[in-house]
N, C-alpha and C positions, 0 to 999 in steps of 0.2 A: 106692112112688116112692123112688128112690135119690138122695140129695142130697149134694153136695160143698160144702165151704166153703173158698174161697181167701182167706186173710186172717182169721185167728182172733184179731183184736184186739177193740176195743170193739164195732164194728158186727157183724162176723161172729160174735163170741162171744155177743152179745145175741140176735140172731135165731136163730142156730144153737142156742143154749142152750134157747130156748123150743121149737124143733122137736124137739130131743133129748128134752126132758121129755115132749113129746106122743107119744113113741115112734116117731118117724120113723127111717128107715134113713139116718143122716147121718154123714158122715165129714169130719174137719177136717185141713187142711194147716197145719203149723207147723214150726218148726226151733229148734235150740239149747235154751237153758234154758226157753224158752216151751213147746216140745214136751215136754220132760221134766216140767215142772210139770203140763201137761194130762194126760199119761199116768199120773203118780203120784197126783195130787190131784183130777183131774176138772176140770170147768168150773163156776165159781160165778157166778151171775147175781144182781146186787143191783139192785133197783128201788125206787121210792118206796113201793111197796105190798107187796113181798115179796122174800125172798132164797131161793135154792135152789141146790143143787149137783147136777150130773149127771155120771155116768161116760160118757165118750165114746171113740170110736175116733179117735185122732190119729196122724198119720204125717208124715214129711217127704217121702215118695215118692208121687207121683201114681199110679204103677203099682200100689201097694199097695191103691189104691181102685178103679181101673178106671173104665170109662165110667159116667156118671151121667145121670139124667133132668133134674136141675136143679142148676146150679152157682151158688151165691151168690158173687159176685165182690166182695170187700170190701177190696181193698188200697189203699194210698195212691195218689193219682193219678199221681205220678211213677214208680210201679212197674208201671203198667198193661201196657205192652207186654212187658216182661220176664216178668211173671206170666202173661200170656196164652200166651206160648210155653211156659212151664213146665207149664201144665195142659192142653196140647193133647190128651193121651191120655185126659182125662176127657170130652171133648166129641165126641159122635158126631152122626149125622144128625138125631136127634130131641131132642137135648139143648137145653134152654133155659138161657141165661146171664142171670142177674138181677144187674145192677150196682147196688150200694147205696153208691157212692163219692161223695165230694165232687169237684167239678170240673165243667167245662162240656163237655169233649170226650171223656170216657171212652166214651160210647155210640158215638161215631164211631170211636174207636180199636178197640173190641171188634167193631164191625160190620165194619170193614175186615179184622180178623183172622179172625173166625169166620163172617161173613156176617150181614147185618142181620136176616134172618128168624129168627135164633137169639137176638137180644138183646132183653132186657126191661129198660128203664130204671126205676130206683126213686128215689123222693124221700122222704126221711125228715125229719120235722119235730121231732125230739127229739135231745138230745145223748147220746152214749154215749162211753165211754172205757174203757180197761182198765189194770190194773196187775198186776204180777207180784210177789206177796209172799205166801208161804205158799200158793201155788196161784194160778191165774189167775182174775181177776174181770172181768166185764163189767158196767158200770153203765149204767142208762138212766133217762131221765125221760120221763114219759108224753107222747104226742103222736100225731097221725094219721100214717099212712104211706101214700103213694100209689105205685102201680105203673103203668107205661105201656109200651107196646111201641113200639120205635123206628120201625119201618116206614119208609119213605121220608122220613126227617127226624127230628130229635130233638125232645124235649119242647118244646111250644110251636111246633113247625114241622112239623106233620103227624102227631105221635104220637097214639096212641089211649089214652085214660085207661081203665085196667082196674079202678079202684076202690080201696078201702081195705084195709089189712091187717086181718084179723079182730080184732074186739074181744076183750078178755079176756087178751091177751098182756101187757098192762101197763096 
């Protein structure tokens, strides 16, 4: 499975870091000093239980990645529509877009842009953030994560609960 991450901040870095450590074929989009730090130093994930650093493929160009099977969509809510246009080349007929964003209308925005059948809404119950200092770090505190498919309505309005993120990630 080929995975792309749009928004390699706290959330994208946290989940993407664990997927990279597990050996998944994962690619991160970033820019500027953030991109440079990821390329030079890798991604460091710091949790309550462990710290680790992984070497990752990071680029500023979606075309360097190509189509993916799963796109983790982790940008700030106010950047949703612009970021969706930016990653269009990553999304094909069978791509699933998993949004792990804060905000109440991101699933609707992404469903409108890519089609609701492609969108998987995520709900995370832990805090994450990142800082850029001597390499990128994503910090997380433990908590369950729930994923649901938008399908004719958002979470709480016809969505299908797909279960929890696998244990052992943190």
